[in-house]
C-alpha positions in Angstrom: 0.0 0.0 0.1 1.0 3.6 -0.5 0.8 6.3 2.1 -0.3 9.9 1.0 -1.3 11.5 4.2 1.1 10.0 6.8 -0.3 7.2 9.0 -3.8 8.4 9.8 -7.0 6.5 9.3 -5.1 3.1 9.5 -7.0 1.7 12.5 -4.4 2.4 15.1 -3.7 5.1 17.8 -2.0 8.2 16.6 1.8 7.8 16.2 4.1 10.3 18.0 5.3 12.1 14.9 2.0 12.3 12.9 1.7 15.8 11.5 5.5 16.1 11.0 6.4 16.7 7.4 9.9 15.6 6.2 11.7 16.2 2.9 14.4 13.5 2.8 17.2 14.3 0.3 19.2 11.4 1.7 21.0 8.8 -0.3 22.8 5.5 0.6 22.3 4.7 4.3 22.9 7.4 6.9 20.3 10.0 5.7 17.7 7.6 4.6 17.9 5.5 7.8 17.2 8.6 9.7 14.2 9.4 7.4 12.8 5.9 7.8 13.0 6.1 11.6 10.9 9.4 11.3 8.5 7.7 8.9 8.0 4.6 11.1 6.9 6.9 14.0 4.3 8.6 11.9 6.0 11.5 9.9 5.1 12.0 6.4 8.3 11.6 4.6 8.9 12.6 1.0 11.9 11.0 -0.5 13.5 13.3 -3.1 15.7 11.6 -5.6 17.7 12.6 -8.7 16.7 11.1 -12.0 19.3 8.4 -11.7 17.7 7.4 -8.2 19.2 7.2 -4.8 22.6 5.5 -5.4 21.6 3.2 -2.5 19.1 1.5 -5.0 22.3 -0.2 -6.5 23.8 -1.5 -3.2 23.1 -5.3 -2.7 20.7 -7.7 -4.2 18.4 -6.1 -6.8 14.6 -6.1 -6.4 12.8 -4.3 -9.3 14.4 -0.7 -9.1 15.2 -1.3 -5.4 18.0 -3.2 -3.7 18.5 -4.8 -0.4 20.0 -1.6 0.9 17.2 0.6 -0.4 14.5 -1.8 0.8 16.1 -1.7 4.3 16.2 2.0 4.5 13.1 3.4 2.8 10.0 1.8 4.1 7.0 4.1 4.9 8.3 6.8 2.6 7.0 8.3 -0.8 9.4 8.9 -3.6 9.5 11.9 -6.0 12.1 12.4 -8.7 13.2 15.8 -9.3 15.9 17.0 -11.8 17.8 19.8 -10.0 19.8 20.8 -13.0 16.6 22.4 -14.2 15.5 25.7 -12.5 11.9 24.4 -12.5 13.1 21.5 -10.4 14.8 23.7 -7.9 11.7 25.8 -7.6 9.8 22.6 -6.9 12.2 21.5 -4.3 11.8 24.9 -2.5 8.0 24.4 -2.5 8.3 21.0 -0.9 10.6 22.5 1.8 8.2 25.2 2.4 5.6 22.5 3.0 7.8 20.7 5.4 9.0 20.9 9.1 12.1 18.9 8.6 14.8 18.6 6.0 17.3 15.7 5.9 20.4 15.7 3.6 23.5 13.8 3.4 25.5 15.5 0.6 28.9 17.0 1.0 28.7 20.3 2.9 28.8 22.6 -0.1 26.1 20.9 -2.3 22.9 22.1 -0.6 24.2 25.7 -0.5 25.3 25.6 -4.1 21.6 24.6 -5.0 20.2 27.4 -2.9 18.9 24.7 -0.5 21.1 25.3 2.4 19.9 26.1 5.8 20.6 29.9 5.6 18.4 30.2 2.4 15.6 28.0 3.6 15.2 29.3 7.1 14.5 32.9 5.8 11.1 34.1 7.2 10.6 30.9 9.0 10.6 29.8 12.7 9.7 26.1 12.4 12.3 24.5 10.3 14.6 21.7 11.4 17.4 21.2 9.1 19.7 18.1 9.5 22.9 17.6 7.6 24.6 14.2 7.8 28.1 14.2 6.3 31.5 12.6 6.6 33.6 14.9 8.8 31.5 17.9 9.8 30.6 21.2 8.1 34.0 22.6 8.2 37.8 21.5 8.6 40.4 20.3 6.3 38.5 17.1 5.4 34.9 18.7 5.0 34.9 18.4 1.1 36.4 14.9 1.0 34.2 12.0 0.0 33.4 9.8 2.8 31.4 6.7 3.9 31.5 4.0 6.6 34.6 2.4 5.0 36.4 5.8 5.6 35.0 6.4 9.0 36.0 3.2 10.5 39.8 3.4 9.7 39.9 7.2 10.3 38.0 7.0 13.5 40.3 4.3 15.0 37.7 1.5 15.0 39.6 -0.7 12.8 42.7 -0.4 15.0 41.0 -2.3 17.8 39.2 -5.0 15.6 40.9 -8.2 15.0 43.6 -10.4 16.7 46.8 -8.9 18.0 48.9 -10.4 15.3 46.5 -9.8 12.3 46.0 -6.6 10.3 43.3 -4.2 11.4 39.9 -5.3 10.4 36.6 -3.6 9.4 33.3 -4.2 11.2 31.3 -6.3 8.7 28.4 -3.7 8.6 28.0 -0.1 7.8 28.3 0.8 11.3 29.1 4.5 10.9 26.4 5.0 8.6 23.8 3.4 11.0 25.1 5.4 14.0 25.0 8.6 12.2 21.4 7.9 10.9 20.4 7.1 14.6 22.1 10.2 15.8 20.4 12.3 13.2 17.1 11.0 14.2 17.5 11.9 17.9 19.0 15.4 16.9 15.9 16.0 14.8 13.7 15.2 17.8 15.7 17.6 19.9 15.4 20.2 17.2 11.7 19.8 17.0 11.4 20.1 20.7 13.4 23.5 20.4 11.0 24.6 17.7 8.1 23.9 20.1 9.7 25.9 22.9 9.9 28.9 20.5 13.6 28.8 19.8 13.2 29.2 16.0 14.7 27.2 13.2 17.2 24.6 14.1 20.3 23.4 12.3 21.8 20.1 13.2 25.0 18.5 11.9 25.8 14.8 12.4 29.1 13.4 11.0 30.1 9.8 10.4 33.5 10.4 12.0 32.1 11.8 15.3 29.5 9.0 15.4 32.2 6.5 15.2 34.3 8.3 17.9 31.3 8.6 20.3 30.6 4.9 19.7 34.0 4.1 21.1 33.7 6.4 24.2 34.7 3.7 26.8 37.9 2.7 25.0 38.8 6.3 24.2 38.3 7.3 27.8 40.6 4.4 29.0 43.3 5.7 26.5 42.9 9.2 27.7 43.3 8.2 31.3 46.3 5.9 30.7 48.0 7.1 27.6 48.2 3.3 26.6 47.1 2.5 23.0 44.3 -0.3 22.9 45.5 -3.5 21.3 43.6 -5.7 19.1 42.4 -8.5 21.4 40.3 -10.6 19.0 37.2 -11.9 20.7 38.2 -10.8 24.1 36.4 -7.9 25.7 39.1 -4.9 25.8 38.3 -4.1 29.4 37.3 -7.5 31.0 39.1 -10.8 31.6 38.3 -13.5 31.3 36.0 -12.9 28.3 35.7 -14.0 24.8 34.8 -17.0 22.5 35.7 -20.4 23.9 35.6 -23.7 22.1 33.3 -26.4 23.3 32.9 -30.0 22.2 30.2 -29.0 19.6 30.9 -25.2 19.0 31.6 -22.1 20.9 30.3 -20.1 23.9 30.9 -16.4 24.5 30.9 -14.9 27.9 32.3 -12.0 30.0 33.1 -12.3 33.7 32.5 -9.0 35.3 34.9 -8.4 38.3 32.3 -9.1 41.1 31.3 -12.4 39.3 35.0 -13.8 39.3 34.6 -15.9 42.4 31.3 -17.4 41.6 32.6 -18.1 38.1 35.6 -20.1 39.3 33.3 -22.0 41.8 30.7 -23.0 39.2 33.3 -24.0 36.4 35.6 -26.0 38.8 38.3 -23.3 38.7 38.8 -22.9 42.4 42.7 -22.9 42.3 42.6 -19.6 40.3 41.1 -17.8 43.4 44.4 -18.3 45.2 46.7 -17.7 42.1 48.5 -14.3 42.7 48.4 -13.6 38.9 44.6 -13.4 38.9 43.9 -12.1 42.4 42.3 -8.9 41.1 41.0 -7.3 37.8 44.4 -5.6 37.0 46.1 -8.9 37.3 43.7 -10.9 35.2 44.1 -8.3 32.5 47.8 -8.3 32.7 47.8 -12.0 32.4 45.0 -12.5 30.0 46.6 -15.0 27.7 47.5 -17.4 30.5 44.1 -17.1 32.1 42.5 -17.7 28.7 44.5 -20.9 28.2 43.4 -22.3 31.7 39.8 -21.4 31.2 39.8 -23.0 27.6 40.8 -26.3 29.0 37.8 -26.5 31.2 35.3 -25.5 28.5 36.5 -27.7 25.6 35.2 -31.1 26.8 31.7 -29.6 27.6 28.8 -29.1 25.2 27.7 -25.5 24.5 24.2 -26.1 26.0 25.7 -27.4 29.3 28.1 -24.3 29.5 25.3 -22.0 28.9 23.3 -23.6 31.6 26.1 -23.4 34.1 27.0 -19.7 33.4 23.5 -18.4 33.2 22.3 -20.0 36.4 24.9 -17.8 38.2 24.3 -14.7 36.1 27.3 -14.7 33.9 26.4 -13.0 30.6 26.8 -15.6 28.0 25.6 -16.7 24.6 26.3 -19.3 21.9 27.8 -17.5 18.7 24.9 -17.4 16.2 25.1 -17.0 12.4 22.2 -15.1 10.7 20.1 -18.2 10.2 20.4 -18.9 14.0 19.5 -15.5 14.9 16.2 -15.8 12.7 15.3 -18.9 14.8 16.5 -17.7 18.2 13.5 -17.8 20.6 14.1 -14.4 22.1 14.3 -12.9 18.5 11.2 -14.7 17.6 9.3 -13.6 20.7 10.3 -9.9 19.9 9.1 -10.2 16.4 12.2 -8.5 15.1 12.0 -9.9 11.4 8.8 -10.4 9.4 7.6 -10.4 6.0 5.3 -7.7 4.6 3.3 -7.9 1.4 4.4 -5.9 -1.5 1.6 -4.4 -3.9 3.2 -6.1 -6.9 6.1 -8.2 -6.1 5.1 -10.7 -3.5 6.5 -9.9 -0.1 9.6 -8.1 1.4 11.6 -8.7 4.6 11.2 -6.0 7.4 13.6 -5.6 10.4 11.8 -3.9 13.3 12.5 -0.3 14.3 14.8 -0.5 17.4 12.8 2.1 19.5 9.1 1.8 19.9 6.9 3.2 22.5 4.9 0.7 24.5 1.7 0.2 22.7 2.9 1.9 19.5 1.9 -0.1 16.5 4.0 0.8 13.5 2.3 0.4 10.2 4.2 -0.5 7.1 4.2 0.6 3.4 6.8 -0.9 0.9 9.8 1.0 0.1 8.7 3.1 -3.0 9.7 2.6 -6.5 11.7 5.3 -8.1 9.3 8.3 -8.6 6.4 6.1 -7.6 4.7 8.9 -5.8 5.7 11.9 -8.0 2.2 12.5 -9.3 0.2 11.8 -6.0 2.6 13.8 -3.8 2.5 16.8 -6.0 -1.1 16.8 -6.1 -1.7 16.0 -2.5 0.9 18.3 -0.8 1.5 21.1 -3.2 -2.0 21.2 -4.8 -0.7 20.8 -8.4 -3.3 20.2 -11.1 -2.9 17.2 -13.2 -2.1 19.2 -16.2 0.8 21.0 -14.4 2.2 17.6 -13.2 2.0 16.2 -16.7 3.8 19.3 -18.1 6.8 18.8 -15.7 6.9 15.2 -16.4 6.9 15.7 -20.1 9.7 18.2 -19.7 11.7 15.7 -17.8 11.7 18.0 -14.6 10.0 15.3 -12.7 10.0 11.5 -13.2 7.1 9.4 -12.3 8.5 5.9 -12.5 8.1 5.7 -16.3 11.6 4.9 -17.7 10.7 6.6 -21.1 11.2 10.1 -19.4 14.1 9.3 -17.2 17.2 11.5 -17.7 20.3 10.2 -16.1 21.3 13.5 -14.4 22.5 13.7 -10.9 23.7 15.9 -8.1 27.5 15.8 -7.2 
């Protein structure tokens, strides 16, 4: 189904962001994820794309003119395609912004200003606009104009330096963690901005960078470094600040656990490791960290003959955080994940069904509706009519001129913003 007026008249209670109007210029992951979180909670989100489409439509397995990436980032939105290289397209973009409360964009810092769509231009004469920019490094500084993405934020922000085993090269986290973090940070920043507008503080400008999101993500380890001056080492599967911890082989797989300091004694009692309590190397947390390798070797011998299930029973009965190591198929069938209804299939109007991953923040009692990630330009006609009051003749004129694209590939011009 398609949404043209937000999430109203859908048989559920009013969602918290109903009435909020968002123009989402985001592409890829960070900006679109922010826009999707807003849409999930009731905001009406218009996804504005260039004629070639959001480049995220080309990331991952294809599904029509979507991909696994764009499917995961754009549910509950409407897509309108505008050619910004045409002055009429820019005029149309200005009209959409005038209609909105919130603008989300994740271009390089100069792009929106160059198009006349920056905060300074759009906030003139307004008191209720929240303008959120998501970029690689921030609005200024020596790297501001450099291209960026998660694959740059992870090495530059130090994250790769602490991922992997001590003797191996630095490793990248196998997900777009920088983009996802930045998208979540942008979402919360917009909520703060809307609160400020409500308090009469006027238009609000927000900037979220992938670099700072990655840095904040590592607050505990950066604080440890700032306090000690000791660079953190790659410790593989071990927790950087807790020992013993990590992945230990069992007779039929692996178990992962961490032993917080005050659980050390009961851990040793439960797992038959009582001699360690009197070993001077392991007498306190500092000693266990200093002699981590020796401690791991002793603990590993105890776990290897046991089954994963029996280890988990022993550890969990005394409150030791522990888990088997799941692959994605295991996760899908995990009883807690199933109970939480994190994954589901939702019908698509023309192409069967699509997978949905549950929004991570939901108010108690909130029932988030679902509309499929839009096709490229799927809502160009309906959105211009419903939100800007355009007559069909005017819409057809813009489509015929290539200023707007409505999902018909015959009028698609492969122009883009850079």
